[in-house]
N, C-alpha and C positions, 0 to 999 in steps of 0.2 A: 504495499498500500503505499511506504513510503516513496517507493521508487514510480509507481504508478500515474498518482497525481502530477506532479512535474513532467515526469516523460511525456506524458499524455497533450501538457499545455503545452510545452517543448516543438513538439511535433506538430503542434497547432500552427503555432509560428513559422516553422519552418518552412509549413509545406503554403502557407500564407505569403510567404515569401520570393518562394518559386514561382506559384502562380498567377500570384498576382501583385508583381513587387511594386508598384503606384500605388497601389490601395496603402499596402501598409505602409509605407514611406508615408503616405499622406495622413495617413491616423496616428501614427507613433508621434508625427511635429505637431499637432494639436495637442495632445497629451502631454507633449513635453512643454508647449510654450503653458497651458493652463498650469503644469507642474513648478515651472521656474516661477510664474508671476507669484503665483501665490503659496508654495511652498519655498521657497530658496534662503529664505532668513532661519528654515530649520536646517537646513544643512551646515548653516554656518555660526547657528550658536549650539548646533550637536559635536561638531568636529573640536571647534575651540573648546568646548568643556570637557572632551578628551583627550585632550592637550593637556586640560589640568589638571587632569585626574590623574593622567602617567607623571607627570611631571612629581603631582605629589606623592605617588607609589613610593619614588625612585628615593626622596630621599627624607621619607619620612621612617618610624619605627619597623614599619613593614614592610623593609624594602631585602628585609633579611630573612624572610621566609621562604623556604625553598620549594623548591617545584618535584616533590617526592620528599625522600626518607630524607633524615639531616647527613646520613655519611655515604650521601650518593654521590656521584659521577657525573657530568655530562657527559650523555649520552654519545655524542661528535664533538670533534674540537672544535677549537675557535675560529679556524680557518674555515673549516666543510662547511659547519654553522651558518657564520657571516653568507658564505658564497653561495648556501641553499637559499634561506631565507632572502636574500638580495635576488637572485633570479629569480625565485618564484613573487616577489613582490612586484618588479617594476621593473624590468630586463628589458622588453620589448620597448614601453613606452619610452625612455630615456635615451634610447636607439632611436625613435621616430624623431621623438622630439627636439631632443638636444638641440640642433640646427634650428628648427621649425619655429618650435613658439619664440624665443626671443626676436625672431626675425618677425616673427606674426604681429607678434608687442609694438615692434617698432615699426611697422608699416600700418597697423591702427592701436594704438596703444590704450590707455584704460581711458574714459573721460575726465576730464578738464586739462590732457595734455597732448601739444602739437606734435602730428607726425612727424617722424624723420628730422628728429630735432635731438639735442645732447637727451634731454630731460626723456624723451622717450625712450633714447638706448637705455638709461638706467632705469627708466621704469621695467623696461623689456627682460632685463637683468632681474630685477628684483622679486617682480612677478612668478619667475621662473622661479627661483629659490621657492619662493611661498608654497608654488602650485607641488612642488616636489621637495618638502621637507620636513620638517619636524609636524608637520596637521596628517599627512597622509599616514605617516608613519604610526603618527599615534593612535589612529585609528587601526592601523591592525595591531597594534601591540597591544591594548585592551583587549578586541577582539580574542587573541590570541590566547595572553596570558590568563583570562577567563576558564576560557576551555582548556586551559593546559593546566588549572589553578584545582578547577573541583575534577580531574582527568586523571591526577598525580597525586594530590592530597586526600581528594574524595572519595578514591576508587571509580570513579563513572566511567562513562562511554564517550566516545569522541562523537558529541551532540550538539546542536548550540541549545536544544529543550531540560541538558540536565543542569547548567547555569540558571536559569530562568526557574524550572519547578521547584527550585529552592527559597524562591521567593513566599512570605505566605498570604499569597492571594489568589483565591480557587479558580476565578476568573482565565489568570496569567496560566494556571497549572493546566489546564484543560487545555489552552490552546499551545501548548507546545510539540504538537506535530505538524499543526500549521504555521509555526515559526521554521521548526526543520525543512518544511516544504517551501517557506521562501527564501531559506539558504541555499536551498538548491536550487531555486529559481534565479536567486539572484547573482549565484556564483558563476551558472551559467550563462545566462546573458554580459556578464561583468569579463569575462576570461573569452568570451566569443568575439567582442570589440576589442579586446589586445590581438588577437589570433588574425582577426582581422586586419588590425595594422599592421600586423607583422608580414603578412600575404603580400599588404600593399608597396613594402619597403624592399621584402625580399624582389619583388618583380622590376620594381626601382632599381635596384643593386644587378640582377642580371639584365637589365637594359643598357646599362652602362657598362657593363664587363662585356655580355655577351652577344649585346643590339637584342633581345629579345624583346618584342613589342608590349608594352604598358595595356594590357585589356585585362576585361573579366574575366573572359575565359580563362586567360592563362592565372591571373590569381585565383580562381575554385583548382586550377590543377594543382597552383603551389599547394594549399591548400589541401587537397585528396594526401598529396604525397606525404607532407608533413605529418598529416592525421595518423599515417601510417607510420610516423618513423614515432611519434611521440608514445603512441597504445604500444607499440614493441619495448620502447624506453620502461612504461608506467608496469607494464606485465612482468619486466625484469627487476623490479623490485627497488625501496629507497637506497637501499646501502650501497647498490651498484648502479643502475642507468641514474639515479636525479644525482646523488650525491658528486659522479664522476663527471657528469655534464655540466653540473655547477659549477664544480671545482675548476673543471677547464675553460669554461666561457668568464669567469671571472679572471682566469690570467687573459684569456683573448683583451678584452674588456679592457685590462689593464692598460696593455704592450700597444693598444691603439691610442688610448687615451693620452700614453707618454710619447708616442711617435707626434700626433697633432701637437703637443705644445714643446715639444724640441724642433720640431720642423716649421711651426707655426710661428705668430708673434708672440715668444715667451713670455718677454716682460708683461705688456700689454694684458697676457692670461692673467697674469701674477698681482696685477691692479686692476681687473676686473671683480675678482674675486675678493681683494682686501675691501675696495668698495661696495660692495653688493652685498658682502657680510656685513657689514658696517650701517647700510641702509635699510636689509633687512629685518635687522634686530631693534634698529628704532622706528620701524612701523610698524612692526607685527600685529601690536592691537589693533591697529586703525585697518590692515589690509584684512585679520581675521575676520571682522565687521563690517565690512563695508555693503553698499548696499545703493542703491541710486533711486532713490523715492523724488528727486524733485528733477533727473535729468531723465529722457526719453534715449537711453541708453541699454542694448543687451548685451554687454562686454561682459560683466558678472554675471549673466545668464548661462551664456556662451563658453565661458574659461571657469571662473571659479565655483560656480554650483556645479556644472558637469562630472569637474574635477571631482570635487568632494561627494558626488553620486559615484561616480566609478568607483573613489576608494570604498565608498559603503558597500555598494556590490562586488570589490574585489576582499574585502574583510572577511567573510567567512571562509574562505577556499584558502588565503593566505594563513586567518587565522589558525585555523586548524591543522594547517603543513605546520605551520611555524611550530603549532602547540609540541603536535607527531617529533617535530626531530630538537627538543628544549629539554625534557627530561633532566632534572640534578643541578638546574641553573635559579639562584634566587630571582627574589623579585627584581633588587636590583639592578641586577648582572644583565637578566631577563630587560629590563624597559632602555640600559644604556646602551646596549645590544641589538635592541630593534627600532630605537627612536635616534640616540645619537650619531653612533654610527653608519648606518644608513643616510643619513640628510647630510654628510659633511661630502660622502660619497655623492653623493648628486650632486651639491654644492661646488664641488670638484671637475665634476661631468661639463655642467654647462659653461662654467666660466671656460673651461677650454675647448670645448663645441661652439658654444651659444656666443662666446667672449673672439673666438676667432672669424666664425663669418660674419658679425658685427664689424671688424676692425677691417675686413673685407670689403663690405658694403660698405661705410665712411670714410675709410683712410688710404685703398687701394681701389677707391673705383668700381669692383667686382660688383656684377649687378646681382648678388643674392638675392636682396627682397623680392629678385625678380622671380628668380629660382622656385622660392617659396610661394608665389603668386602662380607659378605654373603648375605645380605639382609638390606637393607635402612631402608627398614620400619619398620624393627623389633628391632635395634641400641637400642633405648628410654626402650624400655625391659631388652634388656639387660642388661643395667646398671641399672635400679631400681630392676634388681635380684640378685646386687650385693649388696644392702642395704637392712638392718634392714623394716622389714616391705613391703619389695619387691613385695613380691603379692598382699597386699593390694593396696597400689600403684600404681599397673600394672591396677589391676581393677578400679582404681579412672582416672589413663591415656586413657583408650580406652573409658571409659563414658566422659571424654574431647574433647576427639575426635570427638567421638559420635555428642557431644550436637554442637559443633563449627564446623560440616558437616551439621549440621541443620540451624544454624544462619547465617552463609555462603550462604546457597541454595536459603532459604526464605527472607534472603535482598535481594542475588540476582535477583531472580525472581517479588520482588514486583518493583527492579527500571528497569527490563527487559519490565515488562509490563506497566510500566510509560512511557519508552522510546518508546514503540511499538505502544502505544495509544493519541501520540499526546499530552505528559507531564501529561496526567489525574494524581491526584493524590494519589488517589484510585481505579487501575486500576480493572477491573470486573474477577471477580475470575475465570473464564472459561479462560482466557488471562497466568492467575497467572500459571494455571494448564499444559498451552500448554507449555509454557515455561519450566517449571520444569521436562516435558517433554523430551524436546528438548535436553534441560543442561545433561540428564540422559543417555541420548541418545548419547552424542556426548563423555563425558569421559568413558561408556564403549565402543562405538567405537577405543576410542585414547590406552583404554587398550590392546583391545585384538588386535590393529596394532601394539602392542612395546612399552605396559608399559610405565614406565617414559619417558623413552627416546621419545615418539610419543606424550606426555602429553605437555614436554619442547618446543620440535619441533613445535609443532601447535602454543603453545603462541606466541614465536618467531614473527612466521609467521605471523598473523596476527596484530599484536602488531607497526611492520612498518610503514603501511599507518597510523595510530593512531595517530603515533608520530606528523606528522606534522600539525594534528587536533590542540592536544594540544597545540603547538607552537602561531596557531592563535587564541585559548583561551585566554596565555598569557597574548597577545600584545591587546586582546579586554578588557581584566580585567585592564590591566594598563589603558587604555584610559579613562574605565569605574569612576574609583578609580578617578581619575585628574580628570575629569569633576565634580564628584560627591564634590570632597572636594570644587572645585574653588566655586562650587554652595552654597554650605554651606559657606562660608566667605564671596560671597556677601550677605547672607542673615543675616548675626550675623554682618557686617557694617552697612545696610539699616535698621535693629532692634536698632542700638546703636545709629545709626541718627535719629532716628525718637524718639530715648527715650529727647536725647541731645536738641532737638525742644522743646518738651512736657516741661525738665523742664526749660529751657529759655524762656517759657512764661509767 
């Protein structure tokens, strides 16, 4: 039953997108416009609240609580753990938007800033940091920490409902199955959006390297081939396929960023990182709560609200996957590892790629902004083509996107299999295959229904109901952490009392 309802709903959307893509695109845009207009503020408040909550947990007395028994060691080494959570969390997105987003903001900046000015360039980098920094990782961290806490300290199963069922409200307890279904649906559509973007960029890379035409049919073929690859990887298990691919991809990503850093405007990249980090920190709260009630502007909805919805829709998948590989870590170590460290990596990535592209546009008269307007998915390759060894780096970037595609896909179908089989740690291979086919079907149908716009729209639509579930999970985590800390304090006091009694005899 846990598999039947989400699978049927997803199948309906897939068939709708294949047989009537125009009507699906039109309907989804109408729904998205209504959600953005009426509930954009909700996304902003929820995500900021999760940022504050995650920081509080890390610095508070509760940070010493361990996800597991007190003498347990982490299941994976720190490099392998970081590689897996980073690859699953936003690998494809960083490669896709690393060049495209800063240049998009430069050409069409936030309201109140004149396009193609130094102020627009500064705002472009600042908002790129904002959209890919602390906020998204805080969403992932709280959801992952909630699942991990109940999984390893309460011996529950890997389901969203295991945390919400601990709340003392009967109506919430009765809706546990619905919450699990929402998690499955949000995950499927959120992952499909990223896989669709990955297919667009792989097509762009193949076009640059091998002259393959950029068409929807080529992208469908790419999705089919890569789906076969990530299903194979998922069937092989986390300890082999996912771990090895994630580690290899981190090396590829680091080498590519290092090459661009050394071959590009190195000093300008360092200056960009320094300046943008300062403005990001100083504007943190204002950006977190920015709406435009007195302007006729869709910028916040098209960018910030979309991203917050995207992170929320990905949170059950990334959260459950991170929880799966995080046994043995303390809450403080967990939050630092899943919020601070990945945010710093994202800042460096955007400074290297976005900073280089903006430098080319502003100081070298390279038409990078025009390349972004022509095709978002090929902007990275247009920038690499302007550097020494550009062809080789384009090949590496294409491989990078491909492997990120596979690591995201295999992690996703593993998690979808776990959620749809009552929380089994290792779901049957046939379930993984079913989910692999369904996720690929969503990506294909949404691409046919309107490309990138349709992928973004579906993400916002299906993330809204799960945002309410995330709030409930945060409340459940707070209660559980507080109760376990008090219990540990009572146990320590009792132990000290017994020791005093023994010594005084």
